[in-house]
N, C-alpha and C positions, 0 to 999 in steps of 0.2 A: 472442839471443831463442829460438833452437832449443832450447838446453839448459834455458832457463827453462820452456819449454812442456813439455819432457820431464820435468823434475822435478815440475811441477804435476800432470801426468798420472799419474806414478808414485805420488805421494802420494794422489791422488784414488782410483785403483784399489786401493791398499793398504788404504784405509779401508772398502772395500765388503765387505759380509758374504759375497758370492760368493767372494772370494779365500780367506777362512778356511775356508769350507765345502769348496772344491775342494782346498785344501792339506790339510785333515784327512782327506778321502776318500782321496787318493793316498798320504798318509802311512800311514794305517791299512791300506790294501791292501798296500803294500810291507812294512810291519811284520808283518802277518799271514802273508804269503807266506814270510817268513823264519822266523817263530817258531811257525807252526802248520801242521799238515798239511791243514787244511780249505780253505786258500786256496792256489792255485798260479798262478804267472805264468810262462808259458813251459813248456818241458819239463824234467823232472827227469833226473838222471844220477848217476854215481858220484863226481863231483867234490865238493869242499867246498861247504857252503851259501853261504859268503861268498867263494868263489873269484872271480878276475877274470872267468872265463867266465860264471859265474852272474850277476855284477853287470852285465856288459855285456848279457847276454840280457834280464834284467829291465828295465833302463832302455830298451832298444830296443823291447821289447813295449809298455811304458807310453808311449813316444813316439807310438805309433799312436793310443792313446787321448788323447794330448796335443792332438789336433786340436780336441777339445771345450773344452779350456782356452783355446786360441788363439781360438776363436770367441767364448767368453764375454768375453774382454777386448779383443782387437784389433778385432773387427768392430764393436764398439760406438762406437769413437772418431769415426767419421764420421757416425754416426746419432744420437748423443746430442743434438747441437745442433739438429738438425731436430725431434726429438721434444720438446725443451724450448722450442722457438720462440725460441731465442737465436742462430740461425745468422746472421740479418740483422745483429745487433749485432757479432758477432765478425768477420764478413766485411768490415764497414765500417771496422775498425780498421787500423792500419799493419802488422799482421802479414802476412807474405808466405805464399804458398801452400806452399812447401816447408818453411817453419818450422812452419806449422800442422800439415801432414800428417805429416812425418817426426818432428817433436818429439813429437806424440801417439803415433806408432807406437813410438818408442823407449821411452817411458814405459810404455805398455801391454804391449809385448813383454817388457820387463824384469820386470814383475809376473807375466806368464804363465810366463816362464822360472823365476822364483822359486817359483811354485806347483808347477811340474813337478819342481823339485829336491827337493821333499818325498819323492819316491820314494827318492832316495839317503839322505836322513836316516832314513826309516823302515827301510830295509834295514840301515843301520849300527846303529841301536838294536836291531833284532831279533836281530842276530848276537851280542849280548851277553847274551841271555836265558839264565838258568842251567839250564833244563831241556833245552837242545839237547845233542845228542851231541857231546862234546868231541873225538871222533876225526874228526868231519866239520866242524870249525871250524878254519880256517887262521888265519894271522897277520893282524892288522888292517892293511889297506893303504889309507889314505885316497886315495892317488894313483889307485887304480882308479876310484873314484867321480868324481873330478875329470876324469880322462881321458875317461870315458864321457860326462859332461855336456857337455864342450867339443868333443871331436873327433867323437864318434859322433852325439850328439843335436842339437847346435846347428844344423848345416846343414839338417837335416830340419825342425826347428821353424821356422827362418827361411823356408823355402820355403812351409810351410803358412800361416804368418802373412801372407806377401806375397800368396798366392793368395786367401785369404778376405778380406783387406783390399781387394784389387781387386774381388772380387765384391760386397762391401758398398758400395764406393764407386760401382760402376756401377749396381746395383739400388736402393740406398738403401732397402732393405727387409730387416728382420731375419729374417722368416720365409723369404724366398727364400734368404737366406744360410744358414740352418739346413737348408733343403732341399738346398742345394749341398753342405753337409757330409755329409749322409746319402748323397747321390749319389756323392760322392768316396770315401767309405768302401766303398760297395757296389762301385764300379768297381775299387777296390784289391783287394778280396777276389776278385772275378771274374777280374781279370787275373793274380792270383797263382796261381789254379787253372789258367788257360790256359797260363801259362808254367812249369808245374811239370815238364814233360818234361825228361829229361836233356840233350837236344840244345839246349834253350833256356835252360839255367841261366846262361850268360854274358849273354844279353839280359836275363834277369830280374834279375841282379845289378846291371846298369847302370840299368835302368828303375824299380827300387824306390825311391820317394822317401824311405822311412824307412831304407834301407840294411840291412834285415834279411836280404834274400836274399844280398847280398854278404858279410855277416857269416857266414851259414851256409855259404856256399861256401868262405870262407877258413878256417873252423874245422872243416870236415867231418871231417877225418882227424886231428884233434888227439887225443893220448892224455890220460889222466886227469891225468898229471903236468904236461903242458903247459897244460891247462885250469886247474890250480891255481896256476900261476906266471906265465903269459904274458898280455900284453895284445895286442890285435889290431894288427899293424903297419900303418901308413898306407902302403900300396903296392898295386900291381896293381888289380884290379877295385874294391876298396874305395876306393882313392884316386880313381879315375875317377868312381865314383858320387858321392862327396862334392863333387868339383869341379863335376860336372854340376848337382847340385841346389842347391848354394850359389850358383852363377851364375844358376840359374833363379829362386831367391828374390830376388836383386838385380834381375833383369829384371822380376819381378812388382811390385816396389816402383816401378821406373821406369814401368811401364805404369799403375800406379795414379796416379802423379803426372801422367801424360799425360792420362788420361781423367777425372780428378776435376774437377768443375766447382766452382770457388771462387765460386759465386754461387747464388742461390735462384730466379732468374727462370724457369729451365727447369722447376723443380719446381712453381712456382706456375702456370705456363701449362698444364702437363699436367693440373692439377686444376681449372682454371678452369671447364671445362664441368660438372664435378660440382657445384661451388658454385652455378653458375647454375641447374642443375636442382633442387638442394635449396632454393634461394631461391624458385623458382617454386612448388614444392610447399608451402612454408611460407606463402607469400602466399595460396594457395588455401585453406589450412586456416584462416588468420586471417580471410579474407573471409567465410567461412561462420559466422555467429554461432550459438552453441549455448546452450541453457539449462542451467545447471549445477544438478545435483540437490542437494538438501539432504542433507548428510552428518551422521549422528549417530554419534559414536564409541561403540563397545561394547567393554568390557574384561572379557571372560569367558575361559573355558577354550579356546574356539575361536580367539579372538584370540591367545592365547598360543601355540597350536599353529601358527597362521599365521606369527607372528613367528619361531618356532623354525625352521620350514621355510625362510623367506626367509633367515635368518641362515646356515643350513646350506649352502644353495646358494651364497650369497655367499662363504663361507669356502672351500668346495671349489673354486669357480671362480677365486678369487684365487690359489690355489696352482697349479692346473693351467695357468693362463695365464702364470705367471711364468717368466722366462728361466732361473734356476737349476734349476727343476724339469725343464724341457725338456732342458737340458744333461745333468743327471744321468740322466734317463730314457734319452736317446740313448746315453750311456756304458754304462748297464746293459745295454741291448739289444746293443750291440756286443760287450761283454765276454762276455755269455752266448752270443752267436752263435758265437764262437770255440770254446767248450767243447762246444757242441751239434754243430758240424760235425766237429770232431776227436774222435770217440768212440774212436778207436784200433782195435786188432785183438786177437784172441785166437786162438792156435794157427794163425796165418796167415790167418784169415778176418776180414773187416771186421764190426764189430758193427752190428746193425740199430738205427736210432733209435727204440727202443721207448719207450713213455710213461714207464716207470720211469726210464730213462736221461735223458730230457728233464727230468723232475722233479728228479733229482739235480743236473743242470747248473744249473737255476734256483735250487735251494737253495744250491749252492756259490758262485754268482756274483751272481745277481740279488737275492737276499734281503738281502745285505750293503748294496747300494745303497738298498734300501727303508729299512733301518735309518738310514742317513745322512739320508734325506729326513725320516723321523719325528723325528729329533733336531733337525734344523735348523728345520723348519716348526712343530714344537710350540712352539719359542721365538718364531717369527715370529707365530703366531696369538695367543699369550698377550700379547705386548708390542707388537703393532701399534698399538693405540689409544693407548697411552702415548707411543710414539715419534711418532705423528702429532699429539699434543697435543689430541685431541678426546675423550678418555676421560670428561671431566666432562659433555660433552653426551650421550654415549651412556649414561652411568650415570643421567642425569636422564630418560631416555625411559621411558614406561610399559610396560616389558617386564621379566619376572621374571629373576632371576639364572640360574636353571637353563637358560633359553633360550640364553643366551650360552655357558655352559660346555658344555652338551650339544651345541650346534651345532658347537663347535670339535672336540670329541672325535669326533662322528659324521662330521664332514668329514675328519678324519684317517683314519677307517676306510674311507670312500669312496675316498680317495686310495690307500690300501693295496690295496683291491680292484681299482681301476683299473690299478695297476701290475702286479698279478698277472695281470689279464686281458691286458695287453700281452705279458707273458711267455708266457702260454699261446698266444696267437695267433702269436707268433714261433716257438714250438716246433712248432706244427702246420704252419706254413709250411715249416720245415726238414724235417719228416717228409714232407710232400707233395712237396717238391722232390727228395727222395731216393727217391721211389716207394713210401713206406710209408703205408698208408691206415688202419691200425687205430689210430685216435686215442685211444680210451678216454677220452672226455670226462668220464665219471663219476669216473675216477681223478684227473684234473686238478682237478675241483671239490672232491673229498674232501680231497686232500692239500694243495692250495694255497689255494683259496678258503674252505676251512673251517678246517683245522688251522693252517696257517701264518699266514693272515690274522688269526685270533684271537690267536695268540701275539704277533704284531707289534702288534695293537691294544692288548694289555696293556702292551707296551713304550711305546706312545704315551700311554697313561694314566699310566704311570710318569714319562714325560718331562714331561707337563703338570704333574703333582704336584711334580716337582723344580723346575720353573720357578716355581711358586707358592710353594714352601717356601723356595727360595734368595733370592727377591725380587731377583735379578740375572740378566739374560738370559745373559750370557756365562759367568758362573760356573755356571749351571744346565746350559748346553751342555757345559762342561768336565766336570761330574759325570757326565753321560750318556756322554761319550766314555770316561771312566775306567771306567764300568760295562761298556761294550762291550769295552774292552781286557781287563778282568777275566774276561770270558767265555773268552778265549783262555788267559789266564794260569792261571786256576783249573783248567781242564781239563787243562792240561799238567803240573800238579803233583799231579794225582790227586784234586782236589776237584771232581768233576763230578757231574751229575745223570743217573743212568742212565735216568730216565723222559723226559728232555728229547729231543725229536725234531727240534727246530729247529736246523738247521745253518746257520752263517753263514760 
């Protein structure tokens, strides 16, 4: 029964749009980092682009962002039945608690691990691009990717999955789980800074759940030749780190099994007082009779504007409240934070977090995520009514066609502006935390909220047009992904636009 549940969960998660969106984002990030100078993952060096060291570094860095993949898939397995009101039916069957919990975990974790493996596929494909310097491309070694996925990344992802599965099982609240993800990431960044002193490197190597500190400690004095030929041996601090966190991951699964309540009585009891209060309020409202006014429908230009405004708010709110949007937004913030904090140094002096540098970090990391959201949600907004099967009802309503089309486009523009506002707030927090107070808000508004947002809004218009023209949701998304890839390819073969200021 356990493996049947795991197979069912694997197939269910594999059919979800979130899997393909996350797979595409991580694939394009890895491909762009290998094939383009505009996207970087980790630090650069004199070693080959596809060297074992560069492969291990890239996949380890992306395993940190893999916590958002884990949250998107694993945390949902114990919440979905309660949200769909089917928990009572499932818990009353002959399925046992460990079969239900571990079967779903195995299926969801396999899908999350498969989505994370897109980093390896993107790096491999990027290393074959013809415009790369052939002197910086070494021999193709598929064992480097397999070794990194299994030995370096698997224990860390298992611990992360066990941790957030336990959190979601205890809280039974998706928003609290996402708050835990953000807190976990902030705690990791702060602890990395506190343990960066040379005398604490051994402790940092053991306590790093992602193994990045132990990797840096073991490869600190490698030569360029060693980086181009050697894989990290499983010994010393690296071995102890993997044993610690692999064991911690298994312990988290055991804790989840111990604390998970295979019943809904507790959940109902906690909410019973709220239902009583709502019932009393409803009875009071019903007890007070009111005279209903006579309503005369008016279909004029003002009505059309009201319909447009209502549809626009509905479209924007449906995107902002969705789980994939929150996951991608958190990933974008985390990715941009790393580039903002590590500004580097020049001539031995640390660079100040000036507004220009913050904007460059946003353009280099955050804008790419906005592109992914534009591509995905342009398809969702266009095809949502058809997938729900209520497009005939909506088309029969007394609302003009422009109200639906314009509301979807303007909702995409609002989403782009909202994401840029989040990036600006993040940048200003980083500036304030480092003691820099010259924020230059006008420059943020001019460069991001005006120029960049208009550029991305035009991409959103193109994405909607492609969806309408192709008349197939996934084929339209594929065409837009090919368009984004072409931005990298055409630039690198010399077919670039000198007037284009939008970096992705």
